[in-house]
N, C-alpha and C positions, 0 to 999 in steps of 0.2 A: 515496393519489394515484398512487403508482408501482406499486401492486398487487404489492408484494414483502413477504414475511414479515419482521418485525423480530425479531432475535435478540440476546440479550445475550452478553457475552464468553465465558462458559462454554459456552453453546450453540454459539457460533461455533467454539470450539476442538473441541468434539465433532463437529460437522458437517464441519469441515475435516479432522479426523482420519479420518473415515469416507470422504469423497469422495476425498481425496488417496491414502489407502492403497489404495483400490479402483480407482485409476487413472482418475478422472473429472475433469471440469472444474468449478471452484468459483469463482463470482463473489461478491465481498464489497464492497458499497458502504457509504458512511457519511460522517458529518461529518468534517471535518479534525481530525487529531490524536487520533483515538479509538483508535488501535492496530491498524488493519486489517493493515498490513504486518507489524507485530510479532507478531500472532496467527499469521499464516501461517508466518512464519519459525520461531517456536518449535515449531509443530506439525511442520514439516519436520525440524527437528533431533531432535525426540522420536522420530519414525518412523525415523530413521536414514538418510534420503535426503540427497543433496547438493542444496543450494539454488542454483538458477540464476536470479539476479535480473536483470530487464531493465526499464528505465524506457522505456515506449513513447513518452512525450512527447518524447523526444530523437531519435527515429528517423524516417527516410524510408522509402518503400516498398522501395527497393533494398537498404536495410539489412536487411530481413527476407527478401525473396524471393531475394536474392543477385544477383551480377553474372555476366555471361557469362564462361566460361573461354576466354580468347583464345589460350591455349597448346594447346588441344585441336586436333589436326590433322584431326579428322573434320569432315564437312560438316554435321553436326547440332550445333546449339548446345547445349552443356551449361552448367549454372549451378553456380557454387561456393556452398557453404553459408556463411553468415555465421559468423565465429569463435565468436560466443556461442551458436550452435546446433550443438553437437558432434554428428556423425553417430552413429547407432546401428550399431555394427559387427556383422558376422555372428556369430551365436551369443552376442551380448551381451545381457544383461538390463538394461533401462532402470533407472538408479539415481539419476536427477535429477528434481526437481520444478521445473517452470518457473513462476516468479512474475513475471507481467506486470503491472507497476505503472502507475498513471495511465492506465488503458485509456480513460477518458473524455476524455483530453486529447490523444489522437493523432488525426490527420486520417483521413478515410475511406480514403485510399489506403494507409494503414498497417493499418487494421482488415481490409481485404479479404484480404490474405494470411493473416490469422489464421484464416480459415474452414478452411483445409486443416490448419493446425497443431492446432486444437481438435478437428477431426473425426478426423484420421488420424495425428497426431503426425509429420507430414512436411512438406517444402517441395519443390515441384516434383517430387513423387514420391519424394524421398529421405527416409528415416526419420531422425528426430533422437532424441537421448537425452532423452526426456521421459516419465516414467512417468505423470505427471498434470500438470494445469495449473491454477494459481490466478490470478485476475485481480482487481485492486482498483481502486477509483475513488471519487471524491467525488460529492456530490449536485449536480444541475443548478442548484439555486438558491443555490449558495455563491459564485457569481461567479468561478469558477476556470477560465473558458474551457472549460467542459465541453461535450462533444458528446453528443447523444442517440445511443445505440448502436442499431444495427439489430436487428430480431428474428432475423435470420439468425445474428448473432453470439450473442445471448442464448439462443437456443434450443439451443445446444450445451452448456449446463451448468446447474447449479443456481444460483439467484440469491437473495441475501438482503441486507437492510440491517442493519448493526451498530447496535444501540441502545446509547446510552451509559448506563451504570449507575454512578452516583456512588459508591455504597458499595463496589462491586468495584474501581473505580479507586482509591479511598482505600486499600484494602487493598494494592493494587499499589504505590501511592506510598509507603506506610510501609515496605514491604519493599525498595524501591529508593532509599531515602535522599533523598526529596524534602525540601527545607528545612523546618525546624520552623515557621518563620514562615508559610510558605505552607500547610502542613498545618493549623495552628491557625486561620488565616483562613478557609480553605475549609470547615472543619468547621462554622463558624458561618454561612457564606454559600455553601452548595453551589450555589445558582443561578448563581453567577458562575464556576463551573468551565468552562462552555461557553456561548457565546452564539450564537443563530441569526442574528444580524445579519450582513449582508454588505456594507452600504454604507460601512463604516469601513475604514481601513487597518489598524487594530489592534482586536481584540476577544478576549475570553477563549476559550481552547481548552485541552484537556489538554496538547497539545504545547507551547503557549505557557507554561503553568505549569511544565512540565518544564524548558524552557530558562531560564525565570526562576530556577528553583531552582538550576540549575547555575551561573548567573551569581552568585547570592547566596553560594554556597559559595566561589566564587573571590574575591568581595568580602571575605568573612570572612577568608580567608587573607591578603589584601592590606590588612587592617585598615581597610576602608571600612565604617563602621558607623553613620554619621550618617543620620538619618531622611530627609533630603532626597535624598541620593544613593541610598538604598535605594528610595525612591519612584520616582525616575527610572529606575533599573535595571529594576524590575518593570514599570513603565508601558511600557517599550520593547517588551515581549513580549506584554502582555495589554491594552494600551490605557490611556489616561490615567484613565478613570473607575474601572476595577477597580484599577489601580495606586495611585490616591490612597486608595481605601478600604482 
């Protein structure tokens, strides 16, 4: 329906590695909690670049395009760069990867200045330290106040949807200390790892299970082990139906 290629975690890492190393723009969309930001962050670290993370949903247009420099005595208005967009100094080689998160949740007046950033790595004609740009966002049908992005923005980079792969996630979960109760449960009920439902306040997602795991580890340290408390703790992150099961 979105006319985007679906890729799995390993493919996303390979493509991110290629596009970011070669200085391009890489869009990665997908369901909540499936590791989009984590994939980009790990690839940036692997490539030896500095990650410059910016959450677009918290910004206004002036936050990106900059404010007039009122201290400049000239009659021509000059704009100051935002602090989170360091300038590219003369003879300096760009060593940062710009990760623009929640691109689907920022208003149109914020996406408009992105056109120059994605095309020229500059703002108001001033070059910024950005070797490549990665952008992440959720899907429109997840009820997260997502906005449809213009083709003018999307045409400036490669675009993919991250497909959730349970077996790959399970391998990651085992390596990263996900609680044994959750691992055992999801092995037998993999369909409850992620739910496409968006009409509920709580439904299963990989992020929800990760947070539930952290809470269960803390509960074990606090000697909270009765089944009713455990059920309530898990339900708070993944919903009452999955928590009860």
